[in-house]
C-alpha positions as CSV (number, residue, x, y, z in Angstrom):
1,X,133.3,93.8,32.5
2,X,131.1,93.9,35.6
3,X,130.1,97.4,36.7
4,X,132.1,99.0,39.6
5,X,130.8,101.2,42.3
6,X,132.4,104.6,42.5
7,X,133.3,104.3,46.2
8,X,134.9,100.9,45.6
9,X,136.9,102.3,42.7
10,X,138.2,105.2,44.8
11,X,139.3,102.9,47.6
12,X,141.0,100.5,45.2
13,X,143.0,103.3,43.5
14,X,144.0,104.7,46.9
15,X,145.2,101.3,48.2
16,X,148.9,101.6,47.2
17,X,149.3,104.8,49.2
18,X,148.7,104.6,53.0
19,X,148.5,108.3,53.3
20,X,145.9,108.6,50.6
21,X,144.0,105.7,52.0
22,X,143.9,107.4,55.4
23,X,142.7,110.6,53.9
24,X,140.0,108.9,51.9
25,X,138.8,106.8,54.8
26,X,138.6,109.8,57.0
27,X,136.2,111.5,54.7
28,X,134.1,108.4,54.1
29,X,134.2,106.5,57.3
30,X,130.5,106.9,58.2
31,X,129.4,105.8,54.8
32,X,131.9,103.0,54.2
33,X,133.0,101.4,57.4
34,X,129.9,99.3,57.8
35,X,128.6,98.0,54.5
36,X,125.6,96.6,56.4
37,X,124.5,100.1,57.4
38,X,124.4,101.2,53.7
39,X,123.5,98.2,51.8
40,X,121.0,95.3,52.3
41,X,120.4,92.1,50.5
42,X,117.3,93.5,48.9
43,X,119.2,94.8,45.8
44,X,118.4,98.5,46.4
45,X,121.3,100.9,45.7
46,X,122.4,103.3,48.5
47,X,119.9,106.1,49.2
48,X,120.6,109.6,48.1
49,X,120.9,110.6,51.8
50,X,123.9,108.4,52.3
51,X,126.5,108.5,49.5
52,X,124.7,109.2,46.3
53,X,124.4,113.0,46.1
54,X,125.6,114.6,42.9
55,X,128.0,116.9,44.8
56,X,129.6,114.0,46.6
57,X,130.0,111.9,43.5
58,X,131.6,114.9,41.7
59,X,134.1,115.3,44.5
60,X,134.9,111.6,44.4
61,X,135.4,111.7,40.7
62,X,138.0,114.4,41.2
63,X,139.6,112.4,44.0
64,X,139.8,109.3,41.8
65,X,141.5,111.3,39.1
66,X,144.0,112.7,41.5
67,X,144.7,109.3,42.9
68,X,145.2,107.8,39.5
69,X,147.7,110.5,38.7
70,X,149.6,110.0,41.9
71,X,149.6,106.2,41.9
72,X,150.8,105.6,38.4
73,X,151.9,102.2,37.3
74,X,148.8,100.1,38.1
75,X,147.1,98.3,35.2
76,X,143.7,96.8,34.8
77,X,142.5,93.6,33.1
78,X,139.2,91.8,33.1
79,X,137.0,92.7,36.1
80,X,137.8,96.0,37.7
81,X,140.8,98.0,38.6
82,X,143.9,96.1,39.7
83,X,146.5,97.3,42.1
84,X,149.5,96.1,44.2
85,X,148.3,94.6,47.4
86,X,148.8,96.6,50.6
87,X,152.2,96.1,52.1
88,X,154.0,95.5,48.9
89,X,155.1,92.2,47.2
90,X,158.3,90.5,46.3
91,X,157.2,90.3,42.7
92,X,157.6,93.2,40.4
93,X,154.2,92.6,38.8
94,X,150.8,93.4,40.3
95,X,148.1,90.8,40.2
96,X,144.8,91.3,38.4
97,X,141.7,90.2,40.2
98,X,142.3,92.0,43.5
99,X,139.2,93.8,44.7
100,X,138.4,96.5,47.2
101,X,140.2,96.4,50.6
102,X,137.7,96.9,53.4
103,X,138.0,99.8,55.8
104,X,137.2,97.3,58.6
105,X,140.0,95.9,60.8
106,X,140.5,92.1,60.8
107,X,138.7,91.8,64.1
108,X,135.8,93.9,63.0
109,X,135.4,91.9,59.7
110,X,135.8,88.5,61.4
111,X,133.1,89.3,64.0
112,X,130.6,90.8,61.6
113,X,127.1,89.3,61.9
114,X,128.0,87.7,65.2
115,X,130.6,85.5,63.8
116,X,131.9,83.0,64.7
117,X,128.5,81.6,65.6
118,X,128.1,79.3,68.5
119,X,124.4,78.4,68.2
120,X,122.4,77.5,65.2
121,X,119.6,79.6,63.6
122,X,117.6,76.5,62.7
123,X,116.2,73.5,64.5
124,X,118.7,71.0,66.1
125,X,118.9,68.0,68.3
126,X,122.6,68.5,68.7
127,X,123.8,69.8,72.1
128,X,127.6,69.7,71.7
129,X,128.2,70.9,68.1
130,X,125.1,72.4,66.5
131,X,127.3,74.1,63.9
132,X,129.1,71.1,62.4
133,X,131.7,72.8,60.3
134,X,132.3,76.0,62.4
135,X,135.5,74.4,63.9
136,X,136.8,74.3,60.3
137,X,135.9,78.0,59.8
138,X,137.6,78.9,63.1
139,X,140.7,76.9,62.5
140,X,141.1,78.3,58.9
141,X,140.7,81.9,60.1
142,X,143.3,81.5,62.9
143,X,145.7,79.9,60.4
144,X,145.2,82.7,57.9
145,X,145.7,85.3,60.6
146,X,148.9,83.7,61.9
147,X,150.5,82.5,58.7
148,X,149.6,84.9,55.8
149,X,151.5,88.1,55.0
150,X,149.5,91.4,55.2
151,X,146.2,89.7,55.7
152,X,143.3,92.1,55.3
153,X,139.5,92.0,54.8
154,X,137.9,92.7,51.5
155,X,134.5,94.3,50.8
156,X,131.5,92.0,50.2
157,X,129.7,94.5,48.0
158,X,128.8,93.3,44.5
159,X,127.4,95.1,41.5
160,X,124.9,92.9,39.6
161,X,124.1,93.1,35.9
162,X,121.0,95.3,36.5
163,X,123.3,97.9,38.1
164,X,122.1,97.4,41.7
165,X,124.4,97.1,44.6
166,X,124.1,94.3,47.1
167,X,125.8,93.4,50.4
168,X,126.6,89.8,49.9
169,X,128.0,89.2,53.4
170,X,124.7,88.0,54.9
171,X,121.2,86.9,54.2
172,X,118.6,85.0,56.1
173,X,115.2,83.4,55.8
174,X,113.4,83.9,59.1
175,X,110.4,81.7,58.2
176,X,112.6,78.8,57.2
177,X,115.2,79.4,59.8
178,X,118.2,79.5,57.5
179,X,121.1,82.0,57.1
180,X,124.3,82.4,55.1
181,X,127.3,84.5,56.0
182,X,130.4,85.2,53.9
183,X,133.8,86.9,54.5
184,X,136.6,87.7,52.1
185,X,140.2,88.3,52.7
186,X,143.4,88.8,50.8
187,X,147.1,88.7,51.5
188,X,150.4,89.0,49.6
189,X,150.1,85.3,48.8
190,X,146.4,85.1,47.9
191,X,144.5,87.7,45.9
192,X,141.2,86.4,47.4
193,X,140.1,83.9,50.1
194,X,136.4,83.6,50.3
195,X,134.7,81.9,53.3
196,X,131.0,81.1,53.3
197,X,128.9,79.3,55.9
198,X,125.3,78.2,55.5
199,X,123.4,77.3,58.7
200,X,120.0,75.6,58.4
201,X,120.1,73.7,61.6
202,X,120.4,70.0,61.4
203,X,118.7,70.0,58.0
204,X,121.7,71.6,56.2
205,X,125.2,72.7,57.3
206,X,127.7,73.9,54.7
207,X,131.2,75.3,54.8
208,X,132.6,76.5,51.5
209,X,135.9,78.2,50.9
210,X,138.1,79.1,47.9
211,X,141.7,80.2,48.0
212,X,142.8,82.0,44.8
213,X,146.6,82.4,44.7
214,X,147.9,85.8,43.6
215,X,147.9,85.5,39.8
216,X,151.7,85.9,39.7
217,X,151.7,82.2,40.9
218,X,150.8,79.6,38.3
219,X,149.3,77.2,40.9
220,X,146.1,75.4,41.6
221,X,143.2,76.9,43.5
222,X,142.4,75.5,46.9
223,X,138.8,74.5,47.0
224,X,136.8,73.3,50.0
225,X,133.2,72.3,50.0
226,X,131.8,70.5,53.1
227,X,128.1,69.6,53.3
228,X,125.8,67.8,55.8
229,X,122.1,66.9,55.4
230,X,120.0,65.9,58.4
231,X,123.3,64.9,60.1
232,X,122.9,61.6,58.3
233,X,124.3,62.3,54.8
234,X,127.6,64.0,54.2
235,X,129.4,65.1,51.1
236,X,132.9,66.6,51.3
237,X,135.4,67.9,48.7
238,X,138.9,69.3,49.4
239,X,141.2,69.7,46.4
240,X,144.1,71.5,44.8
241,X,142.0,72.5,41.8
242,X,144.2,72.7,38.7
243,X,144.2,75.6,36.3
244,X,145.5,73.4,33.5
245,X,144.6,69.8,32.4
246,X,148.3,68.8,32.5
247,X,149.8,69.1,36.0
248,X,153.2,69.9,34.4
249,X,151.8,73.2,33.0
250,X,151.7,74.6,36.5
251,X,154.8,76.3,37.9
252,X,155.2,73.5,40.5
253,X,153.9,69.9,40.5
254,X,151.9,69.0,43.6
255,X,150.0,65.7,43.3
256,X,152.9,63.7,44.7
257,X,152.8,65.9,47.8
258,X,149.1,65.3,48.3
259,X,149.1,61.6,47.7
260,X,150.6,60.6,51.1
261,X,148.0,62.7,52.9
262,X,145.1,61.3,50.8
263,X,146.4,57.7,51.3
264,X,146.3,58.2,55.0
265,X,142.5,58.8,55.0
266,X,140.9,55.9,53.2
267,X,137.4,57.2,54.0
268,X,138.1,60.3,51.8
269,X,139.3,58.4,48.7
270,X,136.0,58.4,46.8
271,X,135.7,59.6,43.2
272,X,133.1,61.9,41.7
273,X,131.2,60.6,38.7
274,X,131.4,62.5,35.4
275,X,127.6,62.9,35.1
276,X,127.8,66.6,35.9
277,X,131.4,67.6,36.5
278,X,134.1,66.6,34.1
279,X,136.8,65.6,36.5
280,X,139.4,66.4,33.9
281,X,138.6,70.1,34.3
282,X,139.6,71.8,37.6
283,X,139.8,68.6,39.7
284,X,143.0,66.8,40.6
285,X,143.7,63.1,40.9
286,X,144.4,63.6,44.6
287,X,141.1,65.2,45.5
288,X,139.6,64.4,48.9
289,X,136.1,63.3,48.1
290,X,133.6,61.2,50.1
291,X,129.9,60.5,50.7
292,X,129.2,58.9,54.0
293,X,126.7,58.6,56.8
294,X,129.0,58.2,59.8
295,X,129.4,61.7,61.4
296,X,132.5,60.5,63.3
297,X,134.4,60.8,60.0
298,X,134.1,64.6,60.1
299,X,136.1,64.9,63.2
300,X,138.4,61.9,63.0
301,X,139.4,62.0,59.3
302,X,138.1,65.1,57.5
303,X,139.3,67.7,60.0
304,X,143.0,66.6,60.1
305,X,143.0,66.0,56.3
306,X,141.5,69.5,55.7
307,X,144.2,71.0,57.9
308,X,146.9,69.2,56.0
309,X,145.7,70.3,52.6
310,X,145.4,73.9,53.7
311,X,148.9,74.1,55.2
312,X,150.4,72.2,52.2
313,X,148.8,74.7,49.8
314,X,150.5,77.6,51.5
315,X,153.8,75.7,51.7
316,X,153.6,75.0,47.9
317,X,153.0,78.6,47.2
318,X,155.9,79.8,49.2
319,X,158.2,77.4,47.5
320,X,157.1,78.7,44.1
321,X,158.7,81.6,42.3
322,X,156.3,84.3,41.0
323,X,155.9,85.0,37.3
324,X,158.5,87.3,35.7
325,X,156.4,88.7,32.9
326,X,152.9,90.2,32.4
327,X,151.8,87.7,29.8
328,X,152.2,84.8,32.2
329,X,150.3,86.6,34.9
330,X,147.4,87.4,32.5
331,X,147.3,83.8,31.4
332,X,147.0,82.5,35.0
333,X,144.3,85.1,35.6
334,X,142.4,84.0,32.5
335,X,142.5,80.4,33.8
336,X,141.1,81.6,37.2
337,X,138.3,83.3,35.3
338,X,137.6,80.1,33.4
339,X,137.5,78.3,36.8
340,X,135.0,80.7,38.2
341,X,132.7,80.4,35.2
342,X,132.9,76.6,35.2
343,X,132.1,76.3,38.9
344,X,129.4,79.0,38.8
345,X,127.5,77.2,36.0
346,X,127.6,74.0,38.0
347,X,127.2,75.1,41.6
348,X,125.3,72.4,43.5
349,X,124.0,74.9,46.0
350,X,121.9,76.9,43.5
351,X,118.7,75.1,44.2
352,X,119.1,75.6,48.0
353,X,119.9,79.3,47.6
354,X,117.0,79.8,45.2
355,X,114.5,78.0,47.5
356,X,115.6,80.0,50.5
357,X,116.4,83.5,49.1
358,X,114.9,83.6,45.6
359,X,116.2,82.8,42.2
360,X,117.4,86.3,41.3
361,X,119.4,86.6,44.6
362,X,120.8,83.1,44.0
363,X,122.0,84.0,40.5
364,X,123.6,87.3,41.6
365,X,125.2,85.7,44.7
366,X,126.7,82.8,42.7
367,X,127.8,84.7,39.6
368,X,128.8,88.0,41.1
369,X,130.1,87.0,44.5
370,X,130.8,83.3,45.1
371,X,132.6,83.2,41.7
372,X,133.0,86.8,41.0
373,X,135.1,86.5,37.8
374,X,132.5,84.3,36.1
375,X,130.6,85.1,33.0
376,X,126.8,84.5,33.2
377,X,125.3,81.7,31.1
378,X,122.7,82.9,28.7
379,X,120.4,80.2,30.0
380,X,120.9,81.2,33.6
381,X,121.6,78.8,36.4
382,X,120.3,75.3,36.3
383,X,118.1,74.9,39.4
384,X,118.4,71.1,39.2
385,X,121.6,70.5,41.1
386,X,124.1,67.7,40.3
387,X,124.2,64.3,41.8
388,X,127.6,63.4,43.2
389,X,128.7,59.9,43.0
390,X,131.6,57.5,42.4
391,X,132.5,54.0,41.4
392,X,130.5,51.2,43.1
393,X,131.9,50.6,46.6
394,X,129.2,48.8,48.5
395,X,127.9,52.0,50.0
396,X,131.0,52.5,52.0
397,X,132.4,56.0,52.8
398,X,133.6,57.5,49.7
399,X,131.4,55.4,47.5
400,X,128.3,56.2,45.5
401,X,124.7,56.5,46.6
402,X,122.5,53.4,46.3
403,X,121.3,52.8,42.8
404,X,118.0,54.3,41.9
405,X,116.8,57.8,42.8
406,X,113.3,57.2,44.2
407,X,113.0,57.0,48.0
408,X,111.9,53.8,49.6
409,X,108.5,53.5,51.2
410,X,109.9,54.0,54.6
411,X,112.0,57.0,53.6
412,X,110.5,60.5,53.6
413,X,110.7,62.4,50.4
414,X,113.6,64.8,50.2
415,X,112.8,68.5,50.9
416,X,112.6,70.6,47.7
417,X,115.1,73.0,49.1
418,X,117.8,70.4,49.6
419,X,120.4,69.8,46.9
420,X,120.2,66.3,45.3
421,X,123.1,64.1,46.3
């Protein structure tokens, strides 16, 4: 089990009781409302002058004990304390895997670090849309805000294996002109929605998001990974990522719902090779996948297809009855943990993160934040990222890269920091 910070634990335990939450936040507002004022991405724990005095910790231990006694009925499993989400649920069971609600309001959380950005941190030749996937971020957030029940921000603090505390919401490399921002939210429907945007100017633009249904729903995870390199090469994946190899083992089947959407966008009908990912694990038959070099596809095909998959996922969840017994919930949660471990071990962005922010930061960020339920591999992360491909298709959108990995004489060598594609 990953270590939990005492402030985080107190806030989690307090979450079911609005009165206790208010009392708790009133006494800790200066130390907790802005994680950026306490924590930095340099892996140093909070200073003794802020929240780490022995007297303060002792008082908080007493507070936690009182809250646990008052808020009986919660149970824990796996990583951290688990509670009913704010606002209540229509299921009688609470979901494991829910982490700390933030003291920030929705507006405060969504505008942290200047988001949504309108200009790039890196070099660009684009005048109209320097942040290629920011419209996806903006649309998704607006959809979440208007469509989800009891949407609220979650903390972006993580506790690494060495016991240090890190604010994972932002990091930057001023010399290489690159930055990455993340936000996390939860609702009655989803125990966690993570949004991450990497801005490296025209060289690299990435939008990655994962929607984890509340574990009372035996449903696939919505995964989104959109990448652009030099505004010439694009890799995109949007999928209902199954928890089980057999679709029928989910509470509701879904591929028949996705097929008409996928069929509508032939440019997004590529297939990943099995050189790195085993597509039988955590990938569906109706995955939107493509490699292309025509940027018009992003706006004309990818954006509407992405919107359809997001709205369809929420529709599917709302048509599905939640689990009625604890064993089923724990089984779903265990499958979500397996998903996190599988994806963390194979994350194609690890080389990019390591080059920009250092290997240790990259490992902590991927294992403890991007896929926070994952178990670390003893070998550590593989800094040689995977190559995505598909069946031969003449180099058309959705097809594989040209055969052979060496650049031509006219082609400049790829930058070391750029994930192989």
